[in-house]
C-alpha positions as CSV (number, residue, x, y, z in Angstrom):
1,M,-71.1,85.7,104.9
2,S,-70.0,87.2,101.7
3,R,-72.5,88.2,99.0
4,G,-74.1,85.0,97.6
5,G,-72.0,82.9,100.0
6,I,-69.0,83.0,97.6
7,T,-65.6,83.7,99.1
8,G,-63.3,83.4,96.1
9,I,-62.0,80.7,93.8
10,D,-61.9,77.2,95.3
11,H,-60.3,75.5,92.3
12,I,-59.8,75.4,88.5
13,L,-60.8,72.3,86.7
14,L,-58.4,71.6,83.8
15,A,-59.5,68.8,81.5
16,V,-56.8,66.6,80.0
17,R,-56.9,63.7,77.5
18,D,-54.1,61.6,79.1
19,L,-54.2,62.0,82.9
20,D,-50.9,60.3,83.7
21,A,-49.0,62.2,80.9
22,A,-50.4,65.4,82.3
23,R,-49.1,64.4,85.8
24,M,-45.6,64.0,84.4
25,G,-45.8,67.3,82.5
26,W,-47.0,69.3,85.5
27,T,-44.4,67.6,87.7
28,R,-41.8,68.8,85.2
29,L,-43.2,72.3,85.5
30,G,-42.3,72.2,89.2
31,F,-45.6,71.3,90.8
32,T,-46.2,68.7,93.5
33,L,-49.3,66.6,92.7
34,S,-51.5,64.6,95.0
35,P,-52.0,60.9,94.3
36,R,-54.5,60.1,91.7
37,G,-58.1,60.2,92.8
38,K,-61.1,58.4,91.4
39,H,-64.6,60.0,91.5
40,L,-67.0,57.6,93.1
41,G,-69.5,56.1,90.7
42,R,-68.0,58.0,87.7
43,G,-65.5,57.2,85.0
44,S,-63.3,60.2,85.8
45,G,-60.3,60.8,88.0
46,N,-57.9,63.6,88.9
47,Y,-54.6,64.8,90.2
48,C,-54.7,67.9,92.3
49,I,-52.1,70.7,92.6
50,M,-52.8,71.9,96.1
51,F,-52.2,75.3,97.7
52,P,-53.2,76.6,101.1
53,Q,-56.4,78.2,100.0
54,D,-57.2,76.9,96.4
55,Y,-55.9,74.4,93.9
56,V,-55.8,73.3,90.3
57,E,-57.5,70.0,89.4
58,L,-56.2,68.0,86.4
59,F,-59.3,66.1,85.4
60,G,-59.4,63.1,83.0
61,I,-61.4,60.0,82.0
62,V,-60.0,56.9,83.6
63,G,-62.8,54.3,83.5
64,S,-65.9,53.0,81.7
65,E,-68.4,54.4,84.2
66,R,-70.6,57.4,83.4
67,V,-68.9,60.6,82.4
68,S,-70.8,63.8,81.8
69,P,-71.2,64.5,78.0
70,E,-70.0,68.1,78.8
71,Y,-66.6,66.7,79.6
72,T,-66.3,64.3,76.7
73,A,-67.4,67.1,74.3
74,F,-64.8,69.5,75.8
75,L,-62.0,66.9,75.5
76,A,-63.0,66.0,71.9
77,A,-62.3,69.7,71.0
78,G,-59.2,70.0,73.0
79,E,-57.6,70.3,76.5
80,G,-57.4,73.2,78.9
81,P,-59.1,75.0,81.8
82,M,-62.8,74.0,81.6
83,K,-64.5,75.2,84.7
84,L,-64.1,77.4,87.7
85,A,-65.3,76.3,91.1
86,W,-66.3,79.2,93.4
87,A,-65.4,78.7,97.0
88,T,-68.1,78.6,99.7
89,D,-68.0,77.7,103.3
90,D,-71.6,76.4,103.5
91,S,-73.4,75.2,100.4
92,K,-76.9,75.3,101.9
93,A,-76.4,78.8,103.2
94,A,-75.0,79.8,99.8
95,V,-78.1,78.5,98.1
96,A,-80.3,80.7,100.3
97,A,-78.1,83.7,99.8
98,L,-78.1,83.3,96.0
99,A,-81.9,82.8,95.9
100,A,-82.2,86.0,98.0
101,L,-80.4,87.8,95.1
102,G,-83.0,86.5,92.7
103,L,-80.7,83.8,91.3
104,H,-81.6,80.2,90.6
105,P,-79.1,77.8,92.3
106,D,-79.7,74.1,92.3
107,A,-79.9,72.1,95.5
108,P,-76.4,71.1,96.9
109,R,-75.1,67.7,95.8
110,D,-72.5,65.8,97.9
111,L,-69.8,64.1,95.9
112,G,-66.6,62.2,96.8
113,R,-63.5,60.7,95.3
114,Q,-61.4,57.8,96.4
115,L,-57.7,58.5,97.1
116,E,-55.1,55.8,97.8
117,L,-52.5,56.9,100.4
118,P,-49.7,54.9,101.9
119,E,-51.7,54.6,105.1
120,G,-54.8,53.4,103.3
121,S,-57.8,54.6,101.2
122,V,-59.5,57.9,102.1
123,V,-62.5,59.6,100.5
124,P,-62.3,63.4,100.3
125,R,-65.8,64.8,100.1
126,F,-67.3,68.1,98.9
127,S,-70.7,69.7,98.2
128,I,-71.4,71.5,94.9
129,V,-74.1,73.9,93.8
130,A,-74.8,74.7,90.1
131,L,-76.1,77.9,88.7
132,P,-77.8,78.4,85.3
133,P,-75.1,79.3,82.7
134,E,-76.7,82.7,82.0
135,E,-76.1,83.7,85.7
136,T,-72.3,83.3,85.3
137,P,-72.1,84.1,81.5
138,D,-68.9,83.2,79.6
139,L,-67.5,81.3,82.6
140,S,-68.6,77.7,83.2
141,S,-68.6,77.5,86.9
142,F,-70.2,76.1,90.1
143,L,-69.9,76.5,93.8
144,C,-67.9,74.0,95.9
145,A,-67.7,73.6,99.6
146,Q,-64.8,71.3,100.9
147,L,-66.2,69.0,103.5
148,T,-62.9,67.2,104.3
149,P,-60.1,69.8,103.5
150,E,-57.7,68.1,106.0
151,L,-57.5,65.1,103.7
152,M,-56.1,67.1,100.8
153,R,-54.0,69.9,102.4
154,R,-51.2,67.8,103.6
155,P,-48.0,69.8,104.1
156,E,-45.9,67.7,101.7
157,W,-48.4,68.5,98.9
158,L,-48.3,72.3,99.4
159,D,-44.6,72.6,98.7
160,H,-43.8,73.2,95.0
161,A,-40.4,73.2,93.4
162,N,-41.3,76.2,91.3
163,G,-42.2,78.3,94.3
164,A,-45.9,78.6,93.5
165,T,-48.0,79.4,96.6
166,G,-51.5,79.8,95.2
167,L,-53.9,81.1,92.6
168,L,-54.3,84.8,92.2
169,G,-56.8,84.6,89.4
170,I,-57.6,83.8,85.8
171,T,-58.1,85.6,82.5
172,V,-61.1,84.6,80.3
173,V,-61.1,85.5,76.6
174,V,-64.6,86.5,75.5
175,A,-66.2,88.1,72.4
176,D,-67.6,91.1,74.2
177,T,-67.4,92.2,77.9
178,A,-70.3,94.7,77.8
179,P,-73.1,92.0,78.3
180,L,-71.2,90.6,81.4
181,L,-71.5,93.7,83.5
182,E,-75.1,93.3,84.7
183,P,-75.1,89.6,85.6
184,Y,-71.8,89.8,87.5
185,E,-72.9,93.0,89.3
186,R,-76.1,91.1,90.3
187,L,-74.1,88.2,91.6
188,F,-71.2,90.0,93.3
189,G,-72.3,93.7,93.7
190,P,-71.1,96.8,91.9
191,T,-68.1,97.3,94.1
192,A,-66.6,94.0,92.9
193,I,-66.6,95.1,89.3
194,H,-64.1,97.4,87.5
195,T,-64.1,98.2,83.8
196,T,-61.3,99.7,81.7
197,D,-62.1,100.1,78.0
198,E,-63.1,96.6,76.9
199,I,-61.7,94.8,79.9
200,L,-63.9,93.8,82.9
201,T,-62.2,92.9,86.2
202,L,-64.1,91.0,88.9
203,R,-62.6,90.7,92.4
204,V,-64.0,88.0,94.6
205,G,-62.2,87.6,97.9
206,R,-58.4,87.4,97.3
207,H,-58.9,86.4,93.6
208,R,-59.2,88.4,90.4
209,I,-61.0,87.3,87.2
210,L,-60.3,89.3,84.1
211,F,-62.6,89.2,81.0
212,A,-60.9,90.4,77.8
213,T,-61.5,90.2,74.1
214,P,-59.0,88.4,72.0
215,E,-57.5,91.7,70.8
216,D,-57.1,93.0,74.4
217,F,-55.7,89.7,75.6
218,A,-53.1,89.9,72.8
219,A,-52.2,93.5,73.8
220,M,-51.8,92.5,77.5
221,H,-49.8,89.3,76.7
222,P,-48.1,89.6,73.3
223,E,-45.8,86.8,74.3
224,I,-48.7,84.3,74.6
225,E,-50.1,83.0,71.3
226,I,-53.7,81.8,71.4
227,E,-55.0,79.6,68.7
228,E,-57.3,81.5,66.4
229,R,-59.5,78.4,65.9
230,V,-60.3,78.1,69.7
231,A,-63.9,79.3,70.1
232,V,-64.6,82.0,72.7
233,P,-65.2,82.1,75.6
234,F,-62.4,80.2,77.2
235,I,-60.1,80.4,80.2
236,A,-56.8,81.4,78.6
237,L,-54.5,82.2,81.6
238,L,-53.9,81.1,85.2
239,T,-52.1,83.6,87.4
240,L,-50.2,82.1,90.2
241,S,-48.5,83.7,93.2
242,V,-44.9,82.8,94.1
243,S,-42.9,83.1,97.3
244,D,-39.4,83.5,95.7
245,P,-39.1,84.9,92.2
246,D,-35.5,83.6,91.9
247,R,-36.7,80.1,92.6
248,T,-39.5,80.5,90.0
249,I,-37.1,81.8,87.4
250,D,-34.6,79.1,88.0
251,H,-36.9,76.2,87.7
252,P,-37.9,76.4,84.0
253,T,-34.4,77.4,83.1
254,N,-32.9,74.3,84.8
255,W,-35.5,72.0,83.3
256,Q,-35.3,73.6,79.8
257,I,-38.9,74.5,79.8
258,P,-39.7,77.3,77.2
259,H,-40.7,80.4,79.0
260,E,-40.6,84.2,79.0
261,I,-39.4,86.5,81.8
262,A,-41.1,89.9,81.7
263,A,-39.4,93.2,82.8
264,D,-41.2,93.0,86.2
265,R,-39.9,89.4,86.6
266,R,-43.2,87.7,85.9
267,V,-42.6,84.2,84.4
268,L,-44.8,83.2,81.6
269,V,-45.2,79.6,80.3
270,A,-47.0,79.0,77.0
271,P,-50.3,77.0,76.9
272,E,-48.7,74.2,74.9
273,E,-46.5,73.4,77.9
274,A,-49.4,73.1,80.3
275,N,-52.3,71.2,78.5
276,G,-53.8,74.4,77.0
277,A,-53.4,76.7,80.0
278,A,-51.0,79.7,79.8
279,L,-49.3,80.1,83.2
280,E,-48.2,83.4,84.7
281,F,-46.1,83.3,87.9
282,V,-46.0,86.6,89.8
283,S,-44.8,87.9,93.1
284,P,-47.7,89.6,94.9
285,C,-47.1,93.2,95.9
C-alpha cells in the first residue's frame, strides 16, 4: 500500500450552478458525460466525465433535500473546482495508515447515487474518508474508494471527442507555499515533494499537484486570466492528457471555442468556457 493509503487523484469535484447547462457546455468542449446521477438522501446530483483511472464530477443542486452548507456557500460565491478526492483502494486500511502517520482521519462513510440507464436504475457506491483541513492545507479534499467502478467505467463513456484520456494533475493558487511543505511531507513523504522558488510540486501516483502564488501562476500561464477578486486558495487549472494532439487542436477550432495553442502544442481553454476551471490539454511525454 502507498503511504497513507493514497494512490493518486480519484476525481475532481467541480461545483456548478446550473447542472444541465454545464452538461451542454462540457459536451461542446468535447467530453462525453455519464447520465445524470442523484445522490441518495441529498439534494445534489452530478454528471461525470469518466477516464480509465480518474474523472471530473460536475456537481450541482437538483432537489430540496439536504445539501451541505459548504456547497451552497461555495456556489453563492461562484463556480469552479471545489474539492479533490484522493484515490484509495481500501478506505479502512487508509484510515489505519493515516493514523499511523499521526494524522486524524474520520471513519469511512459509504455513500451512493442513483443513475438511470437504458437497462434500468443502478446505484454506484463509494466510501469516503475526511481529514481535518489543516492536514491538507489550501486544498479541500477527502479520500474516496470506488466500491462499484464497473458501473461507471463503461467503454462508451471513456471516449471523448476532444481526445482527452485522463487527469494529469491540477494547479492550486495559494497565498504562500512555504507553510505547505511540512504538512504535505508528513502526509506523502519528502520524496513526493519538490520545490522551485515559490512553487511547490507534489507527486502522488501518476498525478501532479502544483501549488503556486498568483504571481507565479501568471508567469507560468500568461494566457490565462484569473479574476483578482477570487480569494485564494483555489484550484485554478486542470491538466488533462490527450491521445492525439491533432484531434485535440481540431475540436475547439471546429466548434469555435476560444482557446490558445502553445508552442509545445498544449491547448489551453479559459475558465469562463468551463465553469471556472482553466483546462490544459497536453500530450504526455
